[in-house]
DSSP file (Angstrom, degrees, kcal/mol; ACC not computed):
  #  RESIDUE AA STRUCTURE BP1 BP2  ACC     N-H-->O    O-->H-N    N-H-->O    O-->H-N    TCO  KAPPA ALPHA  PHI   PSI    X-CA   Y-CA   Z-CA
    1    1 A X              0   0    0      0, 0.0     2,-0.5     0, 0.0    36,-0.2   0.000 360.0 360.0 360.0 129.8  109.7   97.7  109.0
    2    2 A X  E     -a   37   0A   0     34,-2.8    36,-3.0    56,-0.0     2,-0.7  -0.891 360.0-151.7-102.1 130.7  106.7   95.6  108.4
    3    3 A X  E     -a   38   0A   0     -2,-0.5    55,-3.1    34,-0.2     2,-0.6  -0.907  15.7-168.2 -99.8 114.9  106.9   91.8  109.1
    4    4 A X  E     -aB  39  57A   0     34,-3.3    36,-2.7    -2,-0.7     2,-0.5  -0.921   4.3-170.8-110.9 119.8  104.4   90.1  106.8
    5    5 A X  E     -aB  40  56A   0     51,-3.3    51,-2.8    -2,-0.6     2,-0.6  -0.949   5.6-160.7-112.8 121.7  103.6   86.4  107.5
    6    6 A X  E     -aB  41  55A   0     34,-2.7    36,-2.1    -2,-0.5     2,-0.2  -0.889  24.3-122.1-100.7 124.3  101.6   84.5  104.9
    7    7 A X  E     +a   42   0A   0     47,-2.5    36,-0.2    -2,-0.6    47,-0.1  -0.474  31.5 175.5 -66.0 129.4  100.0   81.3  106.3
    8    8 A X        +     0   0    0     34,-3.3    35,-0.2    -2,-0.2    -1,-0.1   0.088  33.6 131.8-120.2  18.8  101.1   78.4  104.2
    9    9 A X  S  > S-     0   0    0     33,-0.4     4,-3.0     1,-0.1     5,-0.2  -0.156  77.5 -90.7 -62.8 169.0   99.4   75.8  106.4
   10   10 A X  H  > S+     0   0    0      1,-0.2     4,-2.1     2,-0.2     5,-0.2   0.861 124.5  48.6 -57.3 -42.4   97.3   73.2  104.6
   11   11 A X  H  > S+     0   0    0      1,-0.2     4,-1.3     2,-0.2    -1,-0.2   0.943 117.3  40.5 -64.5 -48.1   94.0   75.1  104.7
   12   12 A X  H  4>S+     0   0    0      2,-0.2     5,-1.8     1,-0.2     4,-0.3   0.847 111.6  57.8 -69.8 -33.2   95.5   78.4  103.4
   13   13 A X  H ><5S+     0   0    0     -4,-3.0     3,-1.4     1,-0.2     5,-0.4   0.936 106.5  48.4 -60.9 -45.4   97.6   76.5  100.9
   14   14 A X  H 3<5S+     0   0    0     -4,-2.1    -1,-0.2     1,-0.3    -2,-0.2   0.831 109.1  55.1 -62.5 -32.0   94.5   75.0   99.4
   15   15 A X  T 3<5S-     0   0    0     -4,-1.3    -1,-0.3    -5,-0.2    -2,-0.2   0.395 131.7 -86.9 -86.4   3.1   92.9   78.4   99.3
   16   16 A X  T X>5 +     0   0    0     -3,-1.4     4,-1.9    -4,-0.3     3,-0.7   0.757  69.3 152.6 106.6  27.8   95.8   79.9   97.3
   17   17 A X  H 3><S+     0   0    0     -5,-1.8     4,-2.6     1,-0.3     5,-0.2   0.852  77.3  59.4 -58.9 -32.6   98.6   81.0   99.7
   18   18 A X  H 3> S+     0   0    0     -5,-0.4     4,-1.8     1,-0.2    -1,-0.3   0.882 105.8  48.5 -63.4 -36.3  101.2   80.4   96.9
   19   19 A X  H <> S+     0   0    0     -3,-0.7     4,-2.3     2,-0.2    -1,-0.2   0.888 110.4  51.2 -67.6 -39.2   99.3   82.9   94.7
   20   20 A X  H  X S+     0   0    0     -4,-1.9     4,-2.5     2,-0.2    -2,-0.2   0.900 108.1  51.7 -66.2 -40.8   99.2   85.5   97.6
   21   21 A X  H  X S+     0   0    0     -4,-2.6     4,-2.6     1,-0.2    -1,-0.2   0.933 110.5  49.4 -59.1 -45.6  102.9   85.1   98.2
   22   22 A X  H  X S+     0   0    0     -4,-1.8     4,-2.2     1,-0.2    -2,-0.2   0.901 110.3  50.0 -61.5 -42.0  103.5   85.8   94.5
   23   23 A X  H  X S+     0   0    0     -4,-2.3     4,-2.7     2,-0.2    -1,-0.2   0.893 110.1  50.9 -64.7 -39.7  101.3   88.9   94.6
   24   24 A X  H  X S+     0   0    0     -4,-2.5     4,-3.0     2,-0.2     5,-0.3   0.938 109.1  50.9 -61.4 -46.4  103.2   90.2   97.6
   25   25 A X  H  X S+     0   0    0     -4,-2.6     4,-1.9     1,-0.2    -2,-0.2   0.919 113.1  45.2 -58.3 -44.4  106.5   89.7   95.9
   26   26 A X  H  X S+     0   0    0     -4,-2.2     4,-3.0     2,-0.2    -1,-0.2   0.910 114.2  48.7 -65.8 -42.6  105.2   91.6   92.8
   27   27 A X  H  X S+     0   0    0     -4,-2.7     4,-2.3     2,-0.2    -2,-0.2   0.906 110.1  51.0 -64.7 -42.6  103.7   94.4   95.0
   28   28 A X  H  <>S+     0   0    0     -4,-3.0     5,-3.0     1,-0.2     6,-0.4   0.910 115.2  43.2 -61.6 -42.4  106.8   94.8   97.0
   29   29 A X  H ><5S+     0   0    0     -4,-1.9     3,-1.2    -5,-0.3    -2,-0.2   0.929 111.9  53.4 -68.4 -45.0  108.9   95.1   93.9
   30   30 A X  H 3<5S+     0   0    0     -4,-3.0    -2,-0.2     1,-0.3    -1,-0.2   0.877 117.3  36.8 -58.2 -40.7  106.4   97.4   92.1
   31   31 A X  T 3<5S-     0   0    0     -4,-2.3    -1,-0.3    -5,-0.2    -2,-0.2   0.309 110.1-120.9 -97.0   8.0  106.4   99.9   95.0
   32   32 A X  T < 5 +     0   0    0     -3,-1.2     3,-0.3    -4,-0.2    -3,-0.2   0.928  63.7 143.9  54.2  52.8  110.1   99.4   95.8
   33   33 A X    >>< +     0   0    0     -5,-3.0     3,-2.1     1,-0.2     4,-1.5   0.124  21.1 119.2-107.4  18.4  109.4   98.3   99.3
   34   34 A X  T 34 S+     0   0    0     -6,-0.4    -1,-0.2     1,-0.3    -5,-0.1   0.803  79.9  45.7 -57.3 -31.4  112.3   95.7   99.6
   35   35 A X  T 34 S+     0   0    0     -3,-0.3    -1,-0.3     1,-0.2    -2,-0.1   0.424 117.5  43.6 -91.6   1.7  113.9   97.6  102.5
   36   36 A X  T <4 S+     0   0    0     -3,-2.1   -34,-2.8     1,-0.2     2,-0.4   0.497 106.4  56.9-123.8  -8.4  110.6   98.1  104.3
   37   37 A X  E  <  -a    2   0A   0     -4,-1.5     2,-0.6   -36,-0.2    -1,-0.2  -0.992  56.0-162.1-131.4 129.8  108.8   94.8  104.2
   38   38 A X  E     -a    3   0A   0    -36,-3.0   -34,-3.3    -2,-0.4     2,-0.5  -0.958  15.9-159.7-106.9 119.2  110.0   91.4  105.3
   39   39 A X  E     +a    4   0A   0     -2,-0.6     2,-0.3   -36,-0.2   -34,-0.2  -0.870  22.2 155.6-103.9 127.1  107.9   88.6  103.7
   40   40 A X  E     -a    5   0A   0    -36,-2.7   -34,-2.7    -2,-0.5     2,-0.3  -0.941  35.5-118.9-144.1 163.6  107.8   85.2  105.3
   41   41 A X  E     -a    6   0A   0     -2,-0.3     2,-0.3   -36,-0.2   -34,-0.2  -0.691  26.3-174.0-100.5 158.8  105.7   82.2  105.5
   42   42 A X  E     -a    7   0A   0    -36,-2.1   -34,-3.3    -2,-0.3   -33,-0.4  -0.980  23.2-116.8-145.4 158.2  104.1   80.7  108.6
   43   43 A X  S    S-     0   0    0     -2,-0.3   -34,-0.0     1,-0.2     0, 0.0  -0.298  71.7 -32.8 -85.4-177.9  102.2   77.7  109.5
   44   44 A X        -     0   0    0      1,-0.2    -1,-0.2    -2,-0.1   -34,-0.0   0.043  45.7-166.0 -45.7 129.5   98.6   77.8  110.8
   45   45 A X        -     0   0    0     -3,-0.1    -1,-0.2   -36,-0.0    -2,-0.0   0.479  43.7-116.0 -91.6  -5.8   97.9   80.9  112.9
   46   46 A X  S    S+     0   0    0      1,-0.0    -2,-0.1     0, 0.0     0, 0.0   0.640  92.7 102.6  80.1  14.8   94.7   79.4  114.2
   47   47 A X        +     0   0    0     15,-0.1    -1,-0.0     2,-0.0    -3,-0.0  -0.107  49.2 166.3-119.2  33.8   92.5   82.0  112.5
   48   48 A X        -     0   0    0     15,-0.1     2,-0.3     6,-0.1     5,-0.1  -0.118  16.4-162.0 -54.6 146.3   91.3   80.0  109.5
   49   49 A X        -     0   0    0      3,-0.4     5,-0.1     1,-0.1    -1,-0.1  -0.869  30.2-114.9-126.7 159.3   88.5   81.5  107.5
   50   50 A X  S    S+     0   0    0     -2,-0.3     2,-0.4     1,-0.1    -1,-0.1   0.800 102.2  35.7 -65.9 -27.4   86.1   79.8  105.0
   51   51 A X  S    S-     0   0    0      2,-0.0    13,-0.2    15,-0.0    -1,-0.1  -0.979 107.1  -4.8-130.5 138.6   87.5   81.9  102.2
   52   52 A X  S    S-     0   0    0     -2,-0.4    -3,-0.4    12,-0.2     2,-0.3  -0.049  81.5 -55.7  80.8-177.7   91.0   83.2  101.5
   53   53 A X  E     - C   0  65A   0     12,-2.6    12,-2.4   -38,-0.1     2,-0.4  -0.704  42.2-120.8-106.4 149.4   94.3   83.2  103.2
   54   54 A X  E     -     0   0A   0     -2,-0.3   -47,-2.5     9,-0.2     2,-0.4  -0.793  29.7-172.9 -93.2 132.8   95.4   84.4  106.6
   55   55 A X  E     -BC   6  62A   0      7,-3.1     7,-3.5    -2,-0.4     2,-0.5  -0.973  10.9-157.4-125.0 137.5   98.0   87.1  106.7
   56   56 A X  E     -BC   5  61A   0    -51,-2.8   -51,-3.3    -2,-0.4     2,-0.6  -0.978   4.1-169.5-115.7 126.4   99.8   88.6  109.8
   57   57 A X  E >   -BC   4  60A   0      3,-3.0     3,-2.6    -2,-0.5     2,-0.3  -0.959  69.2 -51.0-115.0 113.3  101.3   92.0  109.6
   58   58 A X  T 3  S-     0   0    0    -55,-3.1   -53,-0.1    -2,-0.6   -56,-0.0  -0.459 125.1 -22.1  51.4-114.9  103.4   92.6  112.7
   59   59 A X  T 3  S+     0   0    0     -2,-0.3     2,-0.5    -3,-0.1    -1,-0.3   0.429 118.0  97.8-101.1   1.6  100.9   91.7  115.4
   60   60 A X  E <   -C   57   0A   0     -3,-2.6    -3,-3.0     2,-0.0     2,-0.4  -0.796  60.0-150.9 -99.6 128.4   97.7   92.2  113.4
   61   61 A X  E     -C   56   0A   0     -2,-0.5     2,-0.4    -5,-0.2    -5,-0.2  -0.807  10.3-170.8-100.4 134.6   96.0   89.2  111.8
   62   62 A X  E     -C   55   0A   0     -7,-3.5    -7,-3.1    -2,-0.4     2,-0.3  -0.981   6.2-165.0-123.3 134.4   93.9   89.6  108.6
   63   63 A X  E     +     0   0A   0     -2,-0.4    -9,-0.2    -9,-0.2   -10,-0.1  -0.798  59.3  37.1-117.3 160.1   91.7   86.8  107.2
   64   64 A X  E     +     0   0A   0     -2,-0.3     2,-0.5     1,-0.2   -12,-0.2   0.767  64.5 165.0  78.5  27.5   90.1   86.1  103.9
   65   65 A X  E     +C   53   0A   0    -12,-2.4   -12,-2.6    -3,-0.2     2,-0.2  -0.676  10.4 168.5 -82.7 124.6   92.7   87.5  101.6
   66   66 A X     >  -     0   0    0     -2,-0.5     4,-1.1   -14,-0.2     3,-0.1  -0.751  52.1 -99.8-126.4 171.9   92.1   86.4   98.0
   67   67 A X  H  > S+     0   0    0     -2,-0.2     4,-0.5     1,-0.2     3,-0.3   0.879 122.1  55.6 -58.4 -37.0   93.5   87.2   94.6
   68   68 A X  H  4 S+     0   0    0      1,-0.2     4,-0.2     2,-0.1    -1,-0.2   0.857 117.8  29.8 -68.2 -36.6   90.3   89.4   94.1
   69   69 A X  H  > S+     0   0    0      1,-0.1     4,-2.3    -3,-0.1    -1,-0.2   0.402  94.1  96.6-104.1   3.7   90.8   91.5   97.2
   70   70 A X  H  X S+     0   0    0     -4,-1.1     4,-3.4    -3,-0.3     5,-0.3   0.916  78.1  55.1 -61.0 -46.6   94.6   91.5   97.3
   71   71 A X  H  X S+     0   0    0     -4,-0.5     4,-2.2     1,-0.2    -1,-0.2   0.911 112.8  42.3 -57.0 -46.3   95.2   94.8   95.5
   72   72 A X  H  > S+     0   0    0     -4,-0.2     4,-2.6     2,-0.2     5,-0.2   0.915 115.1  51.0 -65.7 -43.7   93.0   96.8   97.9
   73   73 A X  H  X S+     0   0    0     -4,-2.3     4,-2.7     1,-0.2     5,-0.3   0.931 110.9  48.6 -57.9 -47.4   94.4   94.9  100.9
   74   74 A X  H  X>S+     0   0    0     -4,-3.4     4,-2.0     1,-0.2     5,-1.9   0.915 113.1  46.9 -61.9 -45.1   98.0   95.6   99.9
   75   75 A X  I  <>S+     0   0    0     -4,-2.2     5,-3.0    -5,-0.3     6,-0.3   0.947 118.4  40.4 -62.7 -48.4   97.3   99.3   99.3
   76   76 A X  I  <5S+     0   0    0     -4,-2.6    -2,-0.2     1,-0.2    -1,-0.2   0.845 126.9  30.9 -70.6 -34.9   95.5   99.8  102.6
   77   77 A X  I  <5S+     0   0    0     -4,-2.7    -3,-0.2    -5,-0.2    -1,-0.2   0.557 133.5  18.9-108.1 -10.3   97.7   97.6  104.8
   78   78 A X  I  X5S+     0   0    0     -4,-2.0     4,-2.5    -5,-0.3     5,-0.2   0.649 125.8  37.3-119.7 -66.2  101.1   97.9  103.3
   79   79 A X  I  ><S+     0   0    0     -5,-1.9     4,-2.5     1,-0.2     5,-0.2   0.938 120.8  44.3 -59.6 -52.2  101.5  100.9  101.0
   80   80 A X  H  ><S+     0   0    0     -5,-3.0     4,-2.0    -6,-0.3    -1,-0.2   0.880 114.0  50.7 -63.4 -38.1   99.4  103.3  103.0
   81   81 A X  H  > S+     0   0    0     -6,-0.3     4,-1.9     2,-0.2    -1,-0.2   0.924 112.1  46.4 -65.4 -44.7  101.0  102.3  106.3
   82   82 A X  H  X S+     0   0    0     -4,-2.5     4,-1.7     1,-0.2    -2,-0.2   0.908 110.6  52.8 -65.6 -41.4  104.5  102.7  105.0
   83   83 A X  H  X S+     0   0    0     -4,-2.5     4,-0.8    -5,-0.2    -1,-0.2   0.893 108.8  50.5 -61.3 -38.9  103.7  106.1  103.5
   84   84 A X  H >< S+     0   0    0     -4,-2.0     3,-0.6     1,-0.2    -1,-0.2   0.887 109.0  51.6 -64.3 -39.6  102.3  107.2  106.9
   85   85 A X  H 3< S+     0   0    0     -4,-1.9    -1,-0.2     1,-0.2    -2,-0.2   0.812 105.0  57.0 -67.2 -30.2  105.5  106.1  108.6
   86   86 A X  H 3<        0   0    0     -4,-1.7    -1,-0.2     1,-0.2    -2,-0.2   0.746 360.0 360.0 -72.8 -22.4  107.6  108.1  106.1
   87   87 A X    <<        0   0    0     -4,-0.8    -1,-0.2    -3,-0.6    -2,-0.2   0.477 360.0 360.0 -72.5 360.0  105.9  111.3  107.0
C-alpha cells in the first residue's frame, strides 16, 4: 500500500495542488489502483519549492510536481513501484 500525501498548504495550493489531486484521482482510477494507493492531503511539509507541489509517498518527499511533469512522476513513482511489488 502506498500512502500519497499531497501538500495543500498555501504555497502548494497557489501552485496548483488541487490540479495535482485531480490528476492523482484520475491516474488511480485509470490504472485501477484504488486498493493499492491511499490519497490524502497534508499541510506544509516544510519542503517548499519555487515551482510545483510537494508530494510525500510513504516516507519519501518529492518536490516540484506540476501538471506538465505529473504523468512521468506518476508512472515512475506509483505505477512502476506497485508493479515491482506485485512481482
